N, C-alpha and C positions, 0 to 999 in steps of 0.2 A: 503232305505226308500221308500215306495210306495207313490207316489205323487197323491193326490186326486184333480182332476179337479174341480174348484170352481163352484158349482151350488147354485144359490141364489133364495130364495122364496121372490118375490117382495111384496107379500101381507103382509109380516111381518113388512113392513115399517109403516103400519097403526096401529100397536099395541104396546104392551110393549116390544116386541123384536126388536124394531126399531134400538136401539143402536148396537146390535150384527149384524143385517143385514147391517147397514152402514159400520161397521167394516169389514165385508166380502167383500163388494164392494171395500173398500179402499185397502184391502190386495190383491184382484184380480187385481186392477189397478196397484198397485206398483210392484207386483211380478209375474204376469202372462200376463197382457195385454189382457186377454181373460176371459170371464165368461159366464155361461149359466143361463138364467132366466126362472123360472117357475112362474105361476100366475102373468103374466106381464100385464094382462088386455085386451089383444087382444082376442076377442071371438074365441073359439075353432072351432065353426061351420064355421066361416069365413076362418080360416086356412085350414080346411078340404076341403072347396070349392076351395081355391087357389091351393092347392096341386092337387086335382082331375083335375081341368081345365089345370093346367100347364103340367101335365103328358099327358093329352089328346092332348094338342097342340103340344107337342114334338113328340108324335107318328104320328100325322096327318101331321105336317108341317116341322119337323126338322130331324126326324130319317133317312129318305131316303137320304137327302142331306149329312148327316154325313157319312153314309155308302159309298156314292159316293166319298166323300173327302178321306176317308180311302183307298178306292180302287185306286183312281187316284195317291195317293202318295205311294202306295205299303206298307201301314203300317201293314197289317196283317202278313207279312212275315219278320218283323224286325229282324235283326241279331245283330245290335249294338245300343248303347244308343242314343236317340234323345234328344237334348237339346234346340232346337229352336221351339218347337211346344208343345201344350197342347192337351190332349185327352179330349176335352170338346166341347159341342155344346151350343152356347150362343146367347142371344140377350139382348139389353139394352133398358130400359125405362127411360125417364127423367120425373120427376114430377115438380121440381122447378128449376129455377124461372118460367119457363112455361113448360107445359106438351107436350110431343111429341107422346103420346100413340096412338092418332088417326091416326098418320102417319105410324105406324108400320104395315107392310104387314101381311095379313093372321090372324089377331087377331079377334076372334068372339066378337060380342057385349057383351055377358054375361061375357066373360073373361076380357074385357076392364073394365066393370063396377066393377067387383070384385077386379081387381088389383088397381083401383083408390081408392076403399074403404080401401083396405089393406094398401095402401100408406099413407092415412090419419091417420090410427091407428099407423103405424110405425113412422110417423113424430112426433106424440104426445109422443110416447114412447122415441124417441131419445131426445126430448127436456126435458122430465122428467129426463132422465139419465144425461144429461148435468148439470141440476140443482143439482142432487145428487153429481156429481163430484165437482161442485162449493162448496157445503156444506162441503164435505170431505177435500177439499184443503184450506178452509178458504177464498175463494174468495167471493166477493159480489154476492148476488143472481142475476142470469141472465147474469153474466159476459161472460161466454163462448158463449151463444147464441148471445150476442151483438158483440163479436169479429168475430163470423162467419158471421154476417149479411152483411157486406159490404154495398153497396148502394142499392142492389136489393134483399137482403135476401139470405138465404143459397142456395147451390146447392144440390139437392136431387134426387137420381136416383137409379134404381134397375137393377142389372145384374141377369138375369134368366139363369141358367145353368143346363145342364144335363150331367152327366158323364156316358157314356154307358159302357157296359162290354168291357174289354180290354184284348186281348190275351197275351200281353207281359208287364204286369205292372212294371216289373223290368227294362224295357228299355225306357218307356215313362211315364211321370207324367200326372195325370189328370190336375194339375195346378202346375207349377214350384214354388219353394220357393220364397216368396217376403214379404215385409211389405206393408200395405195399405197406400197410399199417403194421404188420406183425414182425416176426423174428427172422427166420431164414426160410426161403421158399425154394422148393425143388420141383422143377418142371420137366415132364416127359412130353416132348412135342413131336408133331408130325415131322417125318424126315424128308417129305417130298414137297409139301405146301408150306411156303414161308409166310411171313407177315409180322412176326414179333420184332419190334425196334426199341432201342433205348436211346436216351438223349445224352450225348457226351460232347462237351465243348460246343454247345448250341447246335449240334448236328444230330439228326436221327440216323442211327447206325443199325443195320440188320443184324439180328442174332441168327447165325447160320444154322439151318436145319442139318443135323447130323444123325446118322442111324445109331440107335442105342446109347445116345448121350443123355445126360441129365444136366439141364441148365439151372444154375444156382443164382439167386439174387438175394440181396440183403434188404430187410424191411426197416421201417422207421425206428423200431425198438433197438436195433443194433446200432443205429446212428446215435441214439440217446446214450446207450450204455458205454459206447466208445468215446463219448463226448465229442462226436463229430469227426473222429479219425477215419471211420468208415462211414460212407454215405448211402442212404437209400436213393435210388435213381429213378427218374421219370421213365416210364415205358408205355408202349401202346401196341395195339394190334391193327395192322392195315388189312382191311378185307380184300379178298382177291376175286377176280372175275371168274376164275375157274378153279375147281378142286375145293374139297372141304378140308379145312385144317383142324386136326385133332390137337387138343391141349389138355394135359392133366397136370394141374398145378397143386402141389401139396404144401400146406402152410404149417410150419412148426413154430407155434407162437407161445408166448408166456401164458400161464394159467390166468384166469380172470381176476384173481385177487393178488397176483404177483405185483410187487412194488418195483417200478422201473426207474432207474436213476443212473447218472454217470458213475462208472466204476471208480471208487476213490483212488485206487492205485494209478489209474490213468490221469486223473485230474492232478494228483500230486506230481506225477512224472513230468507233466508239462511245465511244472515249476511256477507258473503264474497263479496257480490255485483258482483259475477262473472256471467255474462250472457254468457252461453256457446253456446247458439243457435242463429242463425241469425234472421234478420227481413226481411220480403219479402212480395211480393204480391202473393196471393195463385195461381193465374193463371200462374205466372212465374215458380213456383215450379212444377206445373203440366206439363208444357212444357218440363222441364228437366226430370221429372219422366217418361214421355212417352217413352223415349229412354233407360232408365236405370232401369226399373221396377224390373228386376230379379237380380239386383245387391244389394250390401249392401247399407243401407240408409246413413251411415256416410259421404261418399264422396258427396252425394247430398246436405247434410247440409253444407259441406265445400264449395261446388260450390256456394251455395246461399250466403255464407258469402263474397266470393270474388266479387260477383255481388253487394252485399249490399253497399259496400263502394262507388260504382259508381252511385248509384241510389238515387235520392232525394225522400224520402218517406214522403212528406208533407201531410197535410190533403187531403183526397180524395174528389174530387168534387162530389157532389151528385145531379148534375143537369141532 
């Protein structure tokens, strides 16, 4: 059976097709961990400008450095598989709790301005999506946003990546397989050069490049909060022999001191009262994830469980 990657027209939420659009979101969250949004409300002209300036910035400030790294490691002449490196050129922007965008070297003023604008749009979209998930899960409105909030609000940042042409894509991945540690991830990806794949039923499936779409995937935290009803899914980037693939992934994550645990309403609803997932402070999970990113998520959850019994997770001071 040919699997069709879920593509959802978000404008349908405003009309009589709302029910079927919500059902598609629900199915994607339960069975894919990924979906692609059209008509998501982010202006296309803004996306075009972000893409143009990102590609210009890569050519001007990043490309040469990437070539030097490849040369210094002798990667053009790879003979055997490399498992400890990714064929990608990246930089990170932090938006919340406070922005670091003005401290990033070599960013032109017009690029900074446009990325700030884009971040505001993405933040709105992420919060709208969290509300849709609450509705589908039968959680009270605003529940997920509140859990993510901690004492200082959510953590929100963007990883800007370019995946240059790779002479040996069978020997090195653009980005090795992993699940995302955080909350909800919004990706603006190249509409011409593909490479992103997710694992479904033991098969790697391409996430289709589509113009002006936003690809959404769920991170480990949503798996915990939904007590496994929604899953974070393994994904990877396959390097291509021609064309540079642009990828701008924005991570709407819990605040560092947010306490993450299965929503009591969902545990009760399942009737058996079995809370399968641990309770932990988000920052502690991230410390663990940093060293284990490219491994299975289950041992991370188990490790958090063993820590859990030794930690007093009382109310968090908000002073």
